[in-house]
N, CA, C, O and the ligand as a Tripos MOL2 file, in Angstrom:
@<TRIPOS>MOLECULE
protein
  321   319    81     0     0
PROTEIN
NO_CHARGES

@<TRIPOS>ATOM
      1 N          41.9460   31.2280   12.4350 N.3       1 MET1
      2 CA         41.1870   32.2490   13.0430 C.3       1 MET1
      3 C          39.7190   32.0830   12.6700 C.2       1 MET1
      4 O          39.4060   31.7850   11.5180 O.2       1 MET1
      5 N          38.8160   32.2730   13.6280 N.am      2 PRO2
      6 CA         37.3750   32.1400   13.2880 C.3       2 PRO2
      7 C          36.8690   33.3320   12.4470 C.2       2 PRO2
      8 O          37.4280   34.4280   12.4280 O.2       2 PRO2
      9 N          35.7730   33.0160   11.7640 N.am      3 ILE3
     10 CA         35.1490   33.9830   10.9250 C.3       3 ILE3
     11 C          33.9100   34.4550   11.5730 C.2       3 ILE3
     12 O          33.1060   33.6210   11.9880 O.2       3 ILE3
     13 N          33.6800   35.7390   11.6980 N.am      4 TYR4
     14 CA         32.4810   36.3420   12.2750 C.3       4 TYR4
     15 C          31.6460   37.0590   11.2250 C.2       4 TYR4
     16 O          32.1560   37.5750   10.2310 O.2       4 TYR4
     17 N          30.3750   37.0700   11.4760 N.am      5 GLU5
     18 CA         29.4730   37.7680   10.5370 C.3       5 GLU5
     19 C          29.0370   39.0300   11.1400 C.2       5 GLU5
     20 O          28.6750   39.0910   12.3150 O.2       5 GLU5
     21 N          29.0670   40.0690   10.3280 N.am      6 TYR6
     22 CA         28.6940   41.3880   10.7570 C.3       6 TYR6
     23 C          27.5740   41.9290    9.8520 C.2       6 TYR6
     24 O          27.4360   41.5630    8.6850 O.2       6 TYR6
     25 N          26.7740   42.8360   10.4760 N.am      7 GLN7
     26 CA         25.7310   43.4620    9.7270 C.3       7 GLN7
     27 C          25.8180   44.9000    9.8610 C.2       7 GLN7
     28 O          25.8230   45.4330   10.9710 O.2       7 GLN7
     29 N          25.8960   45.6160    8.6700 N.am      8 CYS8
     30 CA         26.0690   47.0610    8.6500 C.3       8 CYS8
     31 C          24.7280   47.7070    9.0000 C.2       8 CYS8
     32 O          23.7030   47.4050    8.3890 O.2       8 CYS8
     33 N          24.7530   48.6240   10.0210 N.am      9 PRO9
     34 CA         23.4810   49.3150   10.4000 C.3       9 PRO9
     35 C          23.0930   50.3530    9.3920 C.2       9 PRO9
     36 O          21.9810   50.8760    9.4630 O.2       9 PRO9
     37 N          23.9740   50.6870    8.4320 N.am     10 LYS10
     38 CA         23.6410   51.7510    7.5220 C.3      10 LYS10
     39 C          23.0300   51.2240    6.2200 C.2      10 LYS10
     40 O          21.9790   51.6900    5.7820 O.2      10 LYS10
     41 N          23.6910   50.2650    5.6230 N.am     11 CYS11
     42 CA         23.1920   49.7660    4.3470 C.3      11 CYS11
     43 C          22.6360   48.2920    4.5360 C.2      11 CYS11
     44 O          22.1920   47.6550    3.5810 O.2      11 CYS11
     45 N          22.6850   47.8170    5.7640 N.am     12 ASP12
     46 CA         22.0370   46.5880    6.0750 C.3      12 ASP12
     47 C          22.6430   45.3860    5.3980 C.2      12 ASP12
     48 O          22.0180   44.3270    5.3530 O.2      12 ASP12
     49 N          23.8760   45.5210    4.8550 N.am     13 CYS13
     50 CA         24.4750   44.3920    4.2710 C.3      13 CYS13
     51 C          25.2440   43.5620    5.2990 C.2      13 CYS13
     52 O          25.6680   44.0630    6.3410 O.2      13 CYS13
     53 N          25.4100   42.2970    4.9800 N.am     14 ARG14
     54 CA         26.1470   41.4400    5.8490 C.3      14 ARG14
     55 C          27.4500   41.0750    5.2350 C.2      14 ARG14
     56 O          27.5510   40.8670    4.0260 O.2      14 ARG14
     57 N          28.4350   40.9970    6.0520 N.am     15 PHE15
     58 CA         29.8130   40.5800    5.5870 C.3      15 PHE15
     59 C          30.5190   39.7970    6.6410 C.2      15 PHE15
     60 O          30.1050   39.7730    7.8000 O.2      15 PHE15
     61 N          31.5580   39.1700    6.2520 N.am     16 GLU16
     62 CA         32.2480   38.3960    7.1870 C.3      16 GLU16
     63 C          33.7200   38.8310    7.3760 C.2      16 GLU16
     64 O          34.3880   39.2330    6.4230 O.2      16 GLU16
     65 N          34.1670   38.7470    8.5350 N.am     17 LEU17
     66 CA         35.5110   39.1040    8.8490 C.3      17 LEU17
     67 C          36.2070   37.9750    9.6140 C.2      17 LEU17
     68 O          35.6130   37.3120   10.4640 O.2      17 LEU17
     69 N          37.4640   37.7860    9.2870 N.am     18 MET18
     70 CA         38.2730   36.7910    9.9720 C.3      18 MET18
     71 C          39.1020   37.5360   10.9990 C.2      18 MET18
     72 O          39.9490   38.3590   10.6530 O.2      18 MET18
     73 N          38.8560   37.2470   12.2420 N.am     19 ARG19
     74 CA         39.6620   37.9360   13.2580 C.3      19 ARG19
     75 C          39.7280   37.0830   14.5110 C.2      19 ARG19
     76 O          38.8880   36.2110   14.7310 O.2      19 ARG19
     77 N          40.7580   37.3520   15.3440 N.am     20 PRO20
     78 CA         40.8810   36.5070   16.5480 C.3      20 PRO20
     79 C          39.7260   36.6810   17.5050 C.2      20 PRO20
     80 O          39.0460   37.7070   17.4890 O.2      20 PRO20
     81 N          39.5100   35.7140   18.3120 N.am     21 LEU21
     82 CA         38.4060   35.7380   19.2900 C.3      21 LEU21
     83 C          38.4240   36.9640   20.1670 C.2      21 LEU21
     84 O          37.3850   37.5110   20.5400 O.2      21 LEU21
     85 N          39.6830   37.3990   20.4990 N.am     22 SER22
     86 CA         39.7890   38.6150   21.3740 C.3      22 SER22
     87 C          39.2040   39.8550   20.7500 C.2      22 SER22
     88 O          38.8620   40.8130   21.4430 O.2      22 SER22
     89 N          39.0860   39.8320   19.3690 N.am     23 LYS23
     90 CA         38.5530   41.0470   18.7260 C.3      23 LYS23
     91 C          37.1780   40.8150   18.1970 C.2      23 LYS23
     92 O          36.6610   41.6360   17.4390 O.2      23 LYS23
     93 N          36.5750   39.7350   18.5670 N.am     24 SER24
     94 CA         35.2740   39.3570   17.9600 C.3      24 SER24
     95 C          34.1930   40.3670   18.3750 C.2      24 SER24
     96 O          33.1990   40.5190   17.6650 O.2      24 SER24
     97 N          34.3680   41.0530   19.4980 N.am     25 GLU25
     98 CA         33.3060   42.0150   19.9610 C.3      25 GLU25
     99 C          33.5630   43.4110   19.4220 C.2      25 GLU25
    100 O          32.7850   44.3300   19.6780 O.2      25 GLU25
    101 N          34.6430   43.5760   18.6820 N.am     26 GLU26
    102 CA         34.9020   44.9140   18.1560 C.3      26 GLU26
    103 C          34.1160   45.1360   16.8950 C.2      26 GLU26
    104 O          33.6920   44.1960   16.2230 O.2      26 GLU26
    105 N          33.9300   46.4050   16.5880 N.am     27 LEU27
    106 CA         33.2050   46.7450   15.3960 C.3      27 LEU27
    107 C          33.9860   46.4520   14.1240 C.2      27 LEU27
    108 O          35.2060   46.6160   14.1020 O.2      27 LEU27
    109 N          33.3340   46.0400   13.1070 N.am     28 GLY28
    110 CA         34.0030   45.8090   11.8450 C.3      28 GLY28
    111 C          33.5560   46.8170   10.7940 C.2      28 GLY28
    112 O          32.3950   47.2260   10.7950 O.2      28 GLY28
    113 N          34.4380   47.2210    9.9080 N.am     29 ASP29
    114 CA         34.0680   48.2000    8.9270 C.3      29 ASP29
    115 C          33.3370   47.5550    7.7370 C.2      29 ASP29
    116 O          33.8260   46.5870    7.1540 O.2      29 ASP29
    117 N          32.1620   48.1000    7.3830 N.am     30 CYS30
    118 CA         31.4170   47.6380    6.2420 C.3      30 CYS30
    119 C          32.2560   47.7900    5.0260 C.2      30 CYS30
    120 O          32.8780   48.8340    4.8300 O.2      30 CYS30
    121 N          32.2960   46.7950    4.2090 N.am     31 PRO31
    122 CA         33.0860   46.8370    2.9320 C.3      31 PRO31
    123 C          32.4530   47.8710    1.8960 C.2      31 PRO31
    124 O          33.1080   48.3590    0.9750 O.2      31 PRO31
    125 N          31.2120   48.1310    2.1250 N.am     32 LYS32
    126 CA         30.5630   49.0260    1.1490 C.3      32 LYS32
    127 C          30.5890   50.5100    1.5720 C.2      32 LYS32
    128 O          30.9770   51.3740    0.7860 O.2      32 LYS32
    129 N          30.1730   50.7950    2.8230 N.am     33 CYS33
    130 CA         30.0730   52.1660    3.2210 C.3      33 CYS33
    131 C          30.9980   52.5050    4.3580 C.2      33 CYS33
    132 O          30.9780   53.6340    4.8480 O.2      33 CYS33
    133 N          31.8030   51.5730    4.7920 N.am     34 LYS34
    134 CA         32.8350   51.7550    5.8570 C.3      34 LYS34
    135 C          32.2280   52.1040    7.2250 C.2      34 LYS34
    136 O          32.9140   52.5820    8.1290 O.2      34 LYS34
    137 N          30.9340   51.8490    7.3400 N.am     35 SER35
    138 CA         30.3360   52.1390    8.6790 C.3      35 SER35
    139 C          30.7000   51.0210    9.6840 C.2      35 SER35
    140 O          30.6680   49.8370    9.3450 O.2      35 SER35
    141 N          31.0420   51.4160   10.9110 N.am     36 PRO36
    142 CA         31.3020   50.4770   11.9030 C.3      36 PRO36
    143 C          30.0880   49.5970   12.1790 C.2      36 PRO36
    144 O          28.9950   50.0920   12.4520 O.2      36 PRO36
    145 N          30.3020   48.2550   12.1010 N.am     37 SER37
    146 CA         29.1460   47.3860   12.1940 C.3      37 SER37
    147 C          29.3750   46.3880   13.3140 C.2      37 SER37
    148 O          30.4850   45.9340   13.5870 O.2      37 SER37
    149 N          28.2580   46.0800   13.9380 N.am     38 LYS38
    150 CA         28.3280   45.1460   15.0500 C.3      38 LYS38
    151 C          28.1660   43.7020   14.4780 C.2      38 LYS38
    152 O          27.7370   43.5000   13.3420 O.2      38 LYS38
    153 N          28.5240   42.7440   15.3110 N.am     39 ARG39
    154 CA         28.3820   41.3580   14.8960 C.3      39 ARG39
    155 C          26.9430   41.0430   14.6720 C.2      39 ARG39
    156 O          26.0780   41.4650   15.4400 O.2      39 ARG39
    157 N          26.6670   40.2960   13.6160 N.am     40 ALA40
    158 CA         25.3280   39.8330   13.3570 C.3      40 ALA40
    159 C          25.0650   38.6540   14.2870 C.2      40 ALA40
    160 O          25.8790   37.7430   14.4340 O.2      40 ALA40
    161 N          23.8980   38.7140   14.9020 N.am     41 MET41
    162 CA         23.5290   37.6430   15.7840 C.3      41 MET41
    163 C          22.7500   36.5710   15.0450 C.2      41 MET41
    164 O          21.5300   36.6460   14.9040 O.2      41 MET41
    165 N          23.4770   35.5830   14.5820 N.am     42 SER42
    166 CA         22.8280   34.5230   13.8450 C.3      42 SER42
    167 C          21.8290   33.7450   14.7740 C.2      42 SER42
    168 O          22.0440   33.5910   15.9760 O.2      42 SER42
    169 N          20.7850   33.2960   14.1610 N.am     43 ARG43
    170 CA         19.6930   32.5890   14.8580 C.3      43 ARG43
    171 C          18.9930   33.4700   15.8870 C.2      43 ARG43
    172 O          18.2490   32.9540   16.7210 O.2      43 ARG43
    173 N          19.2070   34.7670   15.8540 N.am     44 PHE44
    174 CA         18.5310   35.6910   16.7270 C.3      44 PHE44
    175 C          17.9470   36.7740   15.8610 C.2      44 PHE44
    176 O          18.4070   37.0180   14.7460 O.2      44 PHE44
    177 N          16.9350   37.4160   16.3840 N.am     45 VAL45
    178 CA         16.3550   38.6250   15.7370 C.3      45 VAL45
    179 C          17.4180   39.6750   15.8600 C.2      45 VAL45
    180 O          17.8630   39.9900   16.9640 O.2      45 VAL45
    181 N          17.8260   40.2140   14.7600 N.am     46 SER46
    182 CA         18.9550   41.1490   14.7900 C.3      46 SER46
    183 C          18.5640   42.5310   15.2500 C.2      46 SER46
    184 O          19.4370   43.3250   15.6020 O.2      46 SER46
    185 N          17.3240   42.8400   15.2600 N.am     47 ARG47
    186 CA         16.8660   44.1330   15.6690 C.3      47 ARG47
    187 C          16.7660   44.2200   17.1860 C.2      47 ARG47
    188 O          15.8940   43.5800   17.7740 O.2      47 ARG47
    189 N          17.6350   44.9960   17.8400 N.am     48 SER48
    190 CA         17.5610   45.1830   19.2350 C.3      48 SER48
    191 C          17.4250   46.7440   19.4760 C.2      48 SER48
    192 O          17.4880   47.5550   18.5530 O.2      48 SER48
    193 N          17.2450   47.0650   20.7180 N.am     49 LYS49
    194 CA         17.0600   48.4860   21.0510 C.3      49 LYS49
    195 C          18.3200   49.2630   20.6730 C.2      49 LYS49
    196 O          18.2510   50.4140   20.2400 O.2      49 LYS49
    197 N          19.4790   48.6080   20.8460 N.am     50 SER50
    198 CA         20.6890   49.3240   20.5090 C.3      50 SER50
    199 C          20.8060   49.5460   19.0420 C.2      50 SER50
    200 O          21.3530   50.5590   18.6060 O.2      50 SER50
    201 N          20.3050   48.6210   18.2650 N.am     51 ASP51
    202 CA         20.3240   48.7880   16.8120 C.3      51 ASP51
    203 C          19.4240   49.9800   16.4120 C.2      51 ASP51
    204 O          19.7700   50.7860   15.5480 O.2      51 ASP51
    205 N          18.3090   50.0490   17.0510 N.am     52 LEU52
    206 CA         17.3720   51.0930   16.6930 C.3      52 LEU52
    207 C          17.9300   52.4520   17.0810 C.2      52 LEU52
    208 O          17.6800   53.4380   16.3880 O.2      52 LEU52
    209 N          18.6690   52.5230   18.1590 N.am     53 SER53
    210 CA         19.2320   53.8150   18.5720 C.3      53 SER53
    211 C          20.3190   54.1740   17.5850 C.2      53 SER53
    212 O          20.5410   55.3590   17.3380 O.2      53 SER53
    213 N          20.9900   53.2230   17.0230 N.am     54 MET54
    214 CA         22.0240   53.5550   15.9530 C.3      54 MET54
    215 C          21.3010   54.0430   14.7360 C.2      54 MET54
    216 O          21.7540   54.9840   14.0840 O.2      54 MET54
    217 N          20.1720   53.4200   14.4040 N.am     55 LEU55
    218 CA         19.4430   53.8200   13.1820 C.3      55 LEU55
    219 C          18.9650   55.2350   13.3180 C.2      55 LEU55
    220 O          18.8320   55.9340   12.3140 O.2      55 LEU55
    221 N          18.6980   55.6880   14.5300 N.am     56 SER56
    222 CA         18.1330   57.0410   14.6720 C.3      56 SER56
    223 C          19.2040   58.0950   14.3090 C.2      56 SER56
    224 O          18.8820   59.2670   14.1180 O.2      56 SER56
    225 N          20.4280   57.6850   14.2200 N.am     57 HIS57
    226 CA         21.4410   58.6330   13.8530 C.3      57 HIS57
    227 C          21.6120   58.7230   12.3680 C.2      57 HIS57
    228 O          22.3980   59.5340   11.8780 O.2      57 HIS57
    229 N          20.8820   57.8920   11.6310 N.am     58 MET58
    230 CA         20.9790   57.9730   10.2240 C.3      58 MET58
    231 C          20.2180   59.2170    9.7030 C.2      58 MET58
    232 O          19.2230   59.6260   10.3010 O.2      58 MET58
    233 N          20.6730   59.7960    8.6260 N.am     59 PRO59
    234 CA         19.9810   60.8540    8.0010 C.3      59 PRO59
    235 C          18.6750   60.2970    7.3420 C.2      59 PRO59
    236 O          18.7060   59.3320    6.5800 O.2      59 PRO59
    237 N          17.5850   60.9250    7.6610 N.am     60 ALA60
    238 CA         16.2980   60.3490    7.2200 C.3      60 ALA60
    239 C          15.9480   60.9230    5.8520 C.2      60 ALA60
    240 O          15.8560   62.1330    5.6440 O.2      60 ALA60
    241 N          15.7610   59.9910    4.9460 N.am     61 GLY61
    242 CA         15.2620   60.3800    3.6020 C.3      61 GLY61
    243 C          16.1240   61.4270    2.9220 C.2      61 GLY61
    244 O          15.6170   62.4590    2.4820 O.2      61 GLY61
    245 N          17.4210   61.1700    2.8330 N.am     62 GLY62
    246 CA         18.3120   62.1510    2.1840 C.3      62 GLY62
    247 C          18.0870   62.2640    0.7130 C.2      62 GLY62
    248 O          18.3660   63.3150    0.1360 O.2      62 GLY62
    249 N          17.6030   61.2500    0.0830 N.am     63 GLY63
    250 CA         17.4440   61.3200   -1.3590 C.3      63 GLY63
    251 C          17.2230   59.9390   -1.9110 C.2      63 GLY63
    252 O          16.8780   59.0160   -1.1730 O.2      63 GLY63
    253 N          17.4150   59.7920   -3.1790 N.am     64 SER64
    254 CA         17.0540   58.5340   -3.8410 C.3      64 SER64
    255 C          18.2030   57.5570   -3.7710 C.2      64 SER64
    256 O          18.0170   56.3500   -3.9310 O.2      64 SER64
    257 N          19.4140   58.0900   -3.5270 N.am     65 SER65
    258 CA         20.5590   57.2000   -3.5150 C.3      65 SER65
    259 C          21.0530   56.8740   -2.0740 C.2      65 SER65
    260 O          20.8490   57.6410   -1.1330 O.2      65 SER65
    261 N          21.6530   55.8000   -1.9690 N.am     66 CYS66
    262 CA         22.1700   55.4040   -0.6430 C.3      66 CYS66
    263 C          23.3170   56.3690   -0.2780 C.2      66 CYS66
    264 O          24.1000   56.7640   -1.1420 O.2      66 CYS66
    265 N          23.4000   56.7280    0.9580 N.am     67 ALA67
    266 CA         24.3040   57.7430    1.3830 C.3      67 ALA67
    267 C          25.7390   57.3080    1.2040 C.2      67 ALA67
    268 O          26.5480   58.0620    0.6650 O.2      67 ALA67
    269 N          26.0590   56.1630    1.6240 N.am     68 GLY68
    270 CA         27.4880   55.7760    1.6740 C.3      68 GLY68
    271 C          27.8240   54.5830    0.7470 C.2      68 GLY68
    272 O          28.9860   54.2050    0.5920 O.2      68 GLY68
    273 N          26.8130   54.0310    0.1640 N.am     69 CYS69
    274 CA         27.0080   52.8040   -0.6090 C.3      69 CYS69
    275 C          27.1300   53.0870   -2.0940 C.2      69 CYS69
    276 O          26.2290   53.6590   -2.7080 O.2      69 CYS69
    277 N          28.2120   52.6960   -2.6410 N.am     70 SER70
    278 CA         28.4430   52.9230   -4.0880 C.3      70 SER70
    279 C          27.9160   51.7940   -4.9830 C.2      70 SER70
    280 O          27.8330   51.8810   -6.2080 O.2      70 SER70
    281 N          27.5770   50.7460   -4.2650 N.am     71 SER71
    282 CA         27.0620   49.5670   -5.0050 C.3      71 SER71
    283 C          25.5770   49.6890   -5.2540 C.2      71 SER71
    284 O          24.8400   50.2020   -4.4120 O.2      71 SER71
    285 N          25.1390   49.2260   -6.3910 N.am     72 SER72
    286 CA         23.7090   49.2280   -6.7050 C.3      72 SER72
    287 C          23.0040   48.0070   -6.1350 C.2      72 SER72
    288 O          21.7920   47.8290   -6.2610 O.2      72 SER72
    289 N          23.8110   47.1900   -5.5120 N.am     73 ASN73
    290 CA         23.2790   45.9110   -5.0500 C.3      73 ASN73
    291 C          22.9670   45.9560   -3.5990 C.2      73 ASN73
    292 O          22.7190   44.9240   -2.9760 O.2      73 ASN73
    293 N          22.9750   47.1620   -3.0340 N.am     74 CYS74
    294 CA         22.7310   47.3920   -1.6130 C.3      74 CYS74
    295 C          21.2110   47.2500   -1.3510 C.2      74 CYS74
    296 O          20.3930   47.7420   -2.1280 O.2      74 CYS74
    297 N          20.8560   46.5790   -0.2570 N.am     75 SER75
    298 CA         19.4740   46.3750    0.0000 C.3      75 SER75
    299 C          18.6980   47.6450    0.3550 C.2      75 SER75
    300 O          17.4690   47.7020    0.3010 O.2      75 SER75
    301 N          19.5050   48.6820    0.7280 N.am     76 THR76
    302 CA         18.8930   49.9650    1.0330 C.3      76 THR76
    303 C          18.5820   50.7640   -0.1740 C.2      76 THR76
    304 O          17.4820   51.2920   -0.3400 O.2      76 THR76
    305 N          19.6180   50.8540   -1.0650 N.am     77 CYS77
    306 CA         19.3810   51.6620   -2.2500 C.3      77 CYS77
    307 C          18.9530   50.8720   -3.4780 C.2      77 CYS77
    308 O          18.6640   51.4430   -4.5300 O.2      77 CYS77
    309 N          18.9160   49.5560   -3.3320 N.am     78 GLY78
    310 CA         18.4970   48.7560   -4.4970 C.3      78 GLY78
    311 C          16.9780   48.7680   -4.6650 C.2      78 GLY78
    312 O          16.2740   49.4360   -3.9070 O.2      78 GLY78
    313 N          16.5100   48.0820   -5.5860 N.am     79 GLY79
    314 CA         15.1070   47.9670   -5.8850 C.3      79 GLY79
    315 C          14.5430   49.0740   -6.6700 C.2      79 GLY79
    316 O          13.3290   49.2470   -6.7730 O.2      79 GLY79
    317 N          15.4420   49.8360   -7.2320 N.am     80 GLY80
    318 CA         14.9820   50.9830   -8.0090 C.3      80 GLY80
    319 C          14.6500   50.5790   -9.4480 C.2      80 GLY80
    320 O          14.2460   51.4230  -10.2480 O.2      80 GLY80
    321 ZN         27.2510   49.4420    4.7320 Zn       81 ZN81
@<TRIPOS>BOND
     1     1     2 1
     2     2     3 1
     3     3     4 2
     4     3     5 am
     5     5     6 1
     6     6     7 1
     7     7     8 2
     8     7     9 am
     9     9    10 1
    10    10    11 1
    11    11    12 2
    12    11    13 am
    13    13    14 1
    14    14    15 1
    15    15    16 2
    16    15    17 am
    17    17    18 1
    18    18    19 1
    19    19    20 2
    20    19    21 am
    21    21    22 1
    22    22    23 1
    23    23    24 2
    24    23    25 am
    25    25    26 1
    26    26    27 1
    27    27    28 2
    28    27    29 am
    29    29    30 1
    30    30    31 1
    31    31    32 2
    32    31    33 am
    33    33    34 1
    34    34    35 1
    35    35    36 2
    36    35    37 am
    37    37    38 1
    38    38    39 1
    39    39    40 2
    40    39    41 am
    41    41    42 1
    42    42    43 1
    43    43    44 2
    44    43    45 am
    45    45    46 1
    46    46    47 1
    47    47    48 2
    48    47    49 am
    49    49    50 1
    50    50    51 1
    51    51    52 2
    52    51    53 am
    53    53    54 1
    54    54    55 1
    55    55    56 2
    56    55    57 am
    57    57    58 1
    58    58    59 1
    59    59    60 2
    60    59    61 am
    61    61    62 1
    62    62    63 1
    63    63    64 2
    64    63    65 am
    65    65    66 1
    66    66    67 1
    67    67    68 2
    68    67    69 am
    69    69    70 1
    70    70    71 1
    71    71    72 2
    72    71    73 am
    73    73    74 1
    74    74    75 1
    75    75    76 2
    76    75    77 am
    77    77    78 1
    78    78    79 1
    79    79    80 2
    80    79    81 am
    81    81    82 1
    82    82    83 1
    83    83    84 2
    84    83    85 am
    85    85    86 1
    86    86    87 1
    87    87    88 2
    88    87    89 am
    89    89    90 1
    90    90    91 1
    91    91    92 2
    92    91    93 am
    93    93    94 1
    94    94    95 1
    95    95    96 2
    96    95    97 am
    97    97    98 1
    98    98    99 1
    99    99   100 2
   100    99   101 am
   101   101   102 1
   102   102   103 1
   103   103   104 2
   104   103   105 am
   105   105   106 1
   106   106   107 1
   107   107   108 2
   108   107   109 am
   109   109   110 1
   110   110   111 1
   111   111   112 2
   112   111   113 am
   113   113   114 1
   114   114   115 1
   115   115   116 2
   116   115   117 am
   117   117   118 1
   118   118   119 1
   119   119   120 2
   120   119   121 am
   121   121   122 1
   122   122   123 1
   123   123   124 2
   124   123   125 am
   125   125   126 1
   126   126   127 1
   127   127   128 2
   128   127   129 am
   129   129   130 1
   130   130   131 1
   131   131   132 2
   132   131   133 am
   133   133   134 1
   134   134   135 1
   135   135   136 2
   136   135   137 am
   137   137   138 1
   138   138   139 1
   139   139   140 2
   140   139   141 am
   141   141   142 1
   142   142   143 1
   143   143   144 2
   144   143   145 am
   145   145   146 1
   146   146   147 1
   147   147   148 2
   148   147   149 am
   149   149   150 1
   150   150   151 1
   151   151   152 2
   152   151   153 am
   153   153   154 1
   154   154   155 1
   155   155   156 2
   156   155   157 am
   157   157   158 1
   158   158   159 1
   159   159   160 2
   160   159   161 am
   161   161   162 1
   162   162   163 1
   163   163   164 2
   164   163   165 am
   165   165   166 1
   166   166   167 1
   167   167   168 2
   168   167   169 am
   169   169   170 1
   170   170   171 1
   171   171   172 2
   172   171   173 am
   173   173   174 1
   174   174   175 1
   175   175   176 2
   176   175   177 am
   177   177   178 1
   178   178   179 1
   179   179   180 2
   180   179   181 am
   181   181   182 1
   182   182   183 1
   183   183   184 2
   184   183   185 am
   185   185   186 1
   186   186   187 1
   187   187   188 2
   188   187   189 am
   189   189   190 1
   190   190   191 1
   191   191   192 2
   192   191   193 am
   193   193   194 1
   194   194   195 1
   195   195   196 2
   196   195   197 am
   197   197   198 1
   198   198   199 1
   199   199   200 2
   200   199   201 am
   201   201   202 1
   202   202   203 1
   203   203   204 2
   204   203   205 am
   205   205   206 1
   206   206   207 1
   207   207   208 2
   208   207   209 am
   209   209   210 1
   210   210   211 1
   211   211   212 2
   212   211   213 am
   213   213   214 1
   214   214   215 1
   215   215   216 2
   216   215   217 am
   217   217   218 1
   218   218   219 1
   219   219   220 2
   220   219   221 am
   221   221   222 1
   222   222   223 1
   223   223   224 2
   224   223   225 am
   225   225   226 1
   226   226   227 1
   227   227   228 2
   228   227   229 am
   229   229   230 1
   230   230   231 1
   231   231   232 2
   232   231   233 am
   233   233   234 1
   234   234   235 1
   235   235   236 2
   236   235   237 am
   237   237   238 1
   238   238   239 1
   239   239   240 2
   240   239   241 am
   241   241   242 1
   242   242   243 1
   243   243   244 2
   244   243   245 am
   245   245   246 1
   246   246   247 1
   247   247   248 2
   248   247   249 am
   249   249   250 1
   250   250   251 1
   251   251   252 2
   252   251   253 am
   253   253   254 1
   254   254   255 1
   255   255   256 2
   256   255   257 am
   257   257   258 1
   258   258   259 1
   259   259   260 2
   260   259   261 am
   261   261   262 1
   262   262   263 1
   263   263   264 2
   264   263   265 am
   265   265   266 1
   266   266   267 1
   267   267   268 2
   268   267   269 am
   269   269   270 1
   270   270   271 1
   271   271   272 2
   272   271   273 am
   273   273   274 1
   274   274   275 1
   275   275   276 2
   276   275   277 am
   277   277   278 1
   278   278   279 1
   279   279   280 2
   280   279   281 am
   281   281   282 1
   282   282   283 1
   283   283   284 2
   284   283   285 am
   285   285   286 1
   286   286   287 1
   287   287   288 2
   288   287   289 am
   289   289   290 1
   290   290   291 1
   291   291   292 2
   292   291   293 am
   293   293   294 1
   294   294   295 1
   295   295   296 2
   296   295   297 am
   297   297   298 1
   298   298   299 1
   299   299   300 2
   300   299   301 am
   301   301   302 1
   302   302   303 1
   303   303   304 2
   304   303   305 am
   305   305   306 1
   306   306   307 1
   307   307   308 2
   308   307   309 am
   309   309   310 1
   310   310   311 1
   311   311   312 2
   312   311   313 am
   313   313   314 1
   314   314   315 1
   315   315   316 2
   316   315   317 am
   317   317   318 1
   318   318   319 1
   319   319   320 2
@<TRIPOS>SUBSTRUCTURE
     1 MET1         2 RESIDUE 1 A MET
     2 PRO2         6 RESIDUE 1 A PRO
     3 ILE3        10 RESIDUE 1 A ILE
     4 TYR4        14 RESIDUE 1 A TYR
     5 GLU5        18 RESIDUE 1 A GLU
     6 TYR6        22 RESIDUE 1 A TYR
     7 GLN7        26 RESIDUE 1 A GLN
     8 CYS8        30 RESIDUE 1 A CYS
     9 PRO9        34 RESIDUE 1 A PRO
    10 LYS10       38 RESIDUE 1 A LYS
    11 CYS11       42 RESIDUE 1 A CYS
    12 ASP12       46 RESIDUE 1 A ASP
    13 CYS13       50 RESIDUE 1 A CYS
    14 ARG14       54 RESIDUE 1 A ARG
    15 PHE15       58 RESIDUE 1 A PHE
    16 GLU16       62 RESIDUE 1 A GLU
    17 LEU17       66 RESIDUE 1 A LEU
    18 MET18       70 RESIDUE 1 A MET
    19 ARG19       74 RESIDUE 1 A ARG
    20 PRO20       78 RESIDUE 1 A PRO
    21 LEU21       82 RESIDUE 1 A LEU
    22 SER22       86 RESIDUE 1 A SER
    23 LYS23       90 RESIDUE 1 A LYS
    24 SER24       94 RESIDUE 1 A SER
    25 GLU25       98 RESIDUE 1 A GLU
    26 GLU26      102 RESIDUE 1 A GLU
    27 LEU27      106 RESIDUE 1 A LEU
    28 GLY28      110 RESIDUE 1 A GLY
    29 ASP29      114 RESIDUE 1 A ASP
    30 CYS30      118 RESIDUE 1 A CYS
    31 PRO31      122 RESIDUE 1 A PRO
    32 LYS32      126 RESIDUE 1 A LYS
    33 CYS33      130 RESIDUE 1 A CYS
    34 LYS34      134 RESIDUE 1 A LYS
    35 SER35      138 RESIDUE 1 A SER
    36 PRO36      142 RESIDUE 1 A PRO
    37 SER37      146 RESIDUE 1 A SER
    38 LYS38      150 RESIDUE 1 A LYS
    39 ARG39      154 RESIDUE 1 A ARG
    40 ALA40      158 RESIDUE 1 A ALA
    41 MET41      162 RESIDUE 1 A MET
    42 SER42      166 RESIDUE 1 A SER
    43 ARG43      170 RESIDUE 1 A ARG
    44 PHE44      174 RESIDUE 1 A PHE
    45 VAL45      178 RESIDUE 1 A VAL
    46 SER46      182 RESIDUE 1 A SER
    47 ARG47      186 RESIDUE 1 A ARG
    48 SER48      190 RESIDUE 1 A SER
    49 LYS49      194 RESIDUE 1 A LYS
    50 SER50      198 RESIDUE 1 A SER
    51 ASP51      202 RESIDUE 1 A ASP
    52 LEU52      206 RESIDUE 1 A LEU
    53 SER53      210 RESIDUE 1 A SER
    54 MET54      214 RESIDUE 1 A MET
    55 LEU55      218 RESIDUE 1 A LEU
    56 SER56      222 RESIDUE 1 A SER
    57 HIS57      226 RESIDUE 1 A HIS
    58 MET58      230 RESIDUE 1 A MET
    59 PRO59      234 RESIDUE 1 A PRO
    60 ALA60      238 RESIDUE 1 A ALA
    61 GLY61      242 RESIDUE 1 A GLY
    62 GLY62      246 RESIDUE 1 A GLY
    63 GLY63      250 RESIDUE 1 A GLY
    64 SER64      254 RESIDUE 1 A SER
    65 SER65      258 RESIDUE 1 A SER
    66 CYS66      262 RESIDUE 1 A CYS
    67 ALA67      266 RESIDUE 1 A ALA
    68 GLY68      270 RESIDUE 1 A GLY
    69 CYS69      274 RESIDUE 1 A CYS
    70 SER70      278 RESIDUE 1 A SER
    71 SER71      282 RESIDUE 1 A SER
    72 SER72      286 RESIDUE 1 A SER
    73 ASN73      290 RESIDUE 1 A ASN
    74 CYS74      294 RESIDUE 1 A CYS
    75 SER75      298 RESIDUE 1 A SER
    76 THR76      302 RESIDUE 1 A THR
    77 CYS77      306 RESIDUE 1 A CYS
    78 GLY78      310 RESIDUE 1 A GLY
    79 GLY79      314 RESIDUE 1 A GLY
    80 GLY80      318 RESIDUE 1 A GLY
    81 ZN81       321 GROUP 0 **** ****
């Protein structure tokens, strides 16, 4: 089975899932925050209008900690 790369719109982490080609277009759950994530477009700029519309659903500035990510290694909540 091929491996596809996904990027979480919430914590911006990338992860890989092994799944059949028929399911390659389906959303994959982020291993950190369980957010449904679209496939990462390698060799392309990942920011598209659809990504931005998804980002607009995020709670803005909720606090100092990442909303759904329990890891301190998240690119969103890290750097503290
Ligand atoms: Zn995530």
